[in-house]
N, CA and C atoms as an extended XYZ file, in Angstrom:
147
Properties=species:S:1:pos:R:3:atomname:S:1:resname:S:1:resid:I:1 pbc="F F F"
N         0.882       -1.013       -0.335 N   VAL     1
C         0.337        0.592        0.168 CA  VAL     1
C         0.845        1.198        0.018 C   VAL     1
N         1.860        1.443        0.868 N   LEU     2
C         2.712        2.804        1.116 CA  LEU     2
C         4.038        2.292       -0.178 C   LEU     2
N         3.815        1.272       -1.065 N   VAL     3
C         5.057        1.165       -2.007 CA  VAL     3
C         5.722        2.218       -2.755 C   VAL     3
N         4.260        2.576       -3.669 N   PRO     4
C         4.201        3.999       -4.546 CA  PRO     4
C         4.628        5.237       -3.608 C   PRO     4
N         4.504        5.441       -2.107 N   LEU     5
C         5.212        6.666       -1.604 CA  LEU     5
C         6.499        6.500       -1.351 C   LEU     5
N         7.141        5.348       -1.399 N   ALA     6
C         8.870        5.119       -0.533 CA  ALA     6
C         9.574        5.840       -2.316 C   ALA     6
N         9.334        6.133       -3.424 N   PRO     7
C        10.442        7.179       -4.228 CA  PRO     7
C        10.078        8.266       -4.163 C   PRO     7
N         8.746        8.993       -3.779 N   LEU     8
C         8.374       10.313       -3.426 CA  LEU     8
C         9.105       10.716       -2.562 C   LEU     8
N         8.813       10.099       -0.664 N   SER     9
C         9.940       10.154        0.017 CA  SER     9
C        11.250       10.024        0.095 C   SER     9
N        11.831        9.252       -0.175 N   THR    10
C        13.214        9.472       -0.692 CA  THR    10
C        13.503       11.095       -1.067 C   THR    10
N        12.761       10.805       -2.471 N   ILE    11
C        13.063       12.682       -3.672 CA  ILE    11
C        12.604       13.445       -2.245 C   ILE    11
N        12.177       13.718       -1.290 N   ALA    12
C        11.718       14.158       -0.513 CA  ALA    12
C        12.262       14.654        0.727 C   ALA    12
N        13.436       13.529        1.373 N   GLY    13
C        14.306       13.254        2.471 CA  GLY    13
C        15.605       14.187        1.395 C   GLY    13
N        15.666       13.582        0.250 N   ALA    14
C        17.142       14.014       -0.352 CA  ALA    14
C        16.931       15.444       -0.519 C   ALA    14
N        15.840       16.204       -0.758 N   TRP    15
C        15.468       17.467       -1.093 CA  TRP    15
C        15.835       17.923        0.356 C   TRP    15
N        15.030       17.319        1.298 N   LEU    16
C        15.619       18.312        2.912 CA  LEU    16
C        16.828       18.398        3.235 C   LEU    16
N        17.886       16.983        2.933 N   VAL    17
C        18.963       17.521        3.551 CA  VAL    17
C        19.909       17.960        2.662 C   VAL    17
N        20.143       18.525        1.507 N   ARG    18
C        20.145       19.400        0.956 CA  ARG    18
C        19.898       20.482        1.121 C   ARG    18
N        19.045       20.814        1.528 N   ARG    19
C        18.398       22.305        1.401 CA  ARG    19
C        19.127       22.946        3.432 C   ARG    19
N        18.660       21.945        4.261 N   MET    20
C        19.151       22.387        5.360 CA  MET    20
C        20.420       22.480        5.763 C   MET    20
N        20.943       23.038        6.749 N   ARG    21
C        21.888       22.784        7.369 CA  ARG    21
C        22.595       21.681        7.892 C   ARG    21
N        23.614       21.397        8.054 N   ALA    22
C        23.499       20.281        8.757 CA  ALA    22
C        23.733       20.029       10.615 C   ALA    22
N        23.692       21.344       10.953 N   GLU    23
C        23.549       21.693       12.813 CA  GLU    23
C        22.242       22.167       12.944 C   GLU    23
N        21.564       22.160       12.260 N   LEU    24
C        19.978       21.984       11.916 CA  LEU    24
C        19.254       20.584       11.553 C   LEU    24
N        19.761       20.228       10.805 N   PHE    25
C        19.096       18.410       10.262 CA  PHE    25
C        19.332       17.957       11.652 C   PHE    25
N        20.320       17.832       12.124 N   TYR    26
C        21.249       15.725       12.690 CA  TYR    26
C        19.842       16.683       13.958 C   TYR    26
N        20.363       17.485       14.757 N   PRO    27
C        19.602       17.392       15.616 CA  PRO    27
C        17.813       17.500       16.103 C   PRO    27
N        17.694       17.835       14.818 N   PHE    28
C        15.929       17.638       14.386 CA  PHE    28
C        15.923       16.141       14.015 C   PHE    28
N        16.924       15.083       12.908 N   THR    29
C        16.618       13.578       13.153 CA  THR    29
C        16.718       13.538       14.580 C   THR    29
N        17.319       13.834       14.957 N   TYR    30
C        17.566       12.330       16.312 CA  TYR    30
C        16.451       12.626       17.162 C   TYR    30
N        15.664       14.041       17.079 N   ALA    31
C        15.205       14.341       18.153 CA  ALA    31
C        13.457       13.897       17.451 C   ALA    31
N        13.586       13.830       16.476 N   THR    32
C        12.075       13.044       15.200 CA  THR    32
C        12.495       11.518       16.069 C   THR    32
N        13.396       11.287       15.816 N   VAL    33
C        13.736        9.623       16.564 CA  VAL    33
C        13.293        9.230       17.451 C   VAL    33
N        14.044       10.072       18.780 N   ALA    34
C        13.424        9.750       19.998 CA  ALA    34
C        12.062        9.839       20.362 C   ALA    34
N        11.522       10.930       19.502 N   VAL    35
C        10.033       10.886       19.821 CA  VAL    35
C         9.386        9.545       19.489 C   VAL    35
N         9.649        8.712       17.813 N   VAL    36
C         9.390        7.835       17.827 CA  VAL    36
C         9.801        6.431       18.541 C   VAL    36
N        10.938        6.856       19.178 N   ALA    37
C        11.305        5.881       19.874 CA  ALA    37
C        10.065        5.435       20.814 C   ALA    37
N         9.620        6.851       22.448 N   VAL    38
C         9.335        7.135       23.050 CA  VAL    38
C         7.983        6.597       23.076 C   VAL    38
N         7.428        6.852       21.696 N   LYS    39
C         5.723        6.257       21.532 CA  LYS    39
C         6.016        4.792       21.332 C   LYS    39
N         6.914        4.092       20.591 N   LEU    40
C         6.476        2.829       20.228 CA  LEU    40
C         7.059        2.006       21.847 C   LEU    40
N         7.830        2.643       22.637 N   LEU    41
C         7.767        2.258       24.383 CA  LEU    41
C         6.541        2.101       25.032 C   LEU    41
N         5.691        3.341       24.796 N   TRP    42
C         4.339        3.835       25.457 CA  TRP    42
C         3.668        2.680       25.182 C   TRP    42
N         3.875        2.370       23.972 N   ASP    43
C         3.022        1.399       23.060 CA  ASP    43
C         3.043        0.015       23.154 C   ASP    43
N         4.303       -0.499       23.451 N   GLY    44
C         4.382       -1.675       23.816 CA  GLY    44
C         4.248       -1.986       25.402 C   GLY    44
N         4.549       -0.950       26.215 N   ILE    45
C         4.183       -1.302       27.878 CA  ILE    45
C         2.332       -1.558       28.109 C   ILE    45
N         2.163        0.028       27.206 N   ALA    46
C         0.556       -0.191       27.268 CA  ALA    46
C        -0.486       -1.401       26.929 C   ALA    46
N         0.086       -2.173       25.882 N   GLY    47
C         0.141       -3.426       25.727 CA  GLY    47
C         0.296       -4.649       26.651 C   GLY    47
N         1.148       -4.602       27.105 N   LEU    48
C         1.158       -5.783       27.939 CA  LEU    48
C         0.550       -5.491       28.926 C   LEU    48
N         0.143       -3.950       29.810 N   LEU    49
C        -0.962       -4.321       31.137 CA  LEU    49
C        -2.424       -4.434       30.967 C   LEU    49
């Protein structure tokens, strides 16, 4: 279902990397990964209870 979006997402990501400075891009990326990790942990713990 999401396969058609993969090339578009890749192109958008490459464009974003070129447009943003590394000093902004990497902290933004790490923060986004941290938010997703907390959400996954929350969902996993909630599923156990």
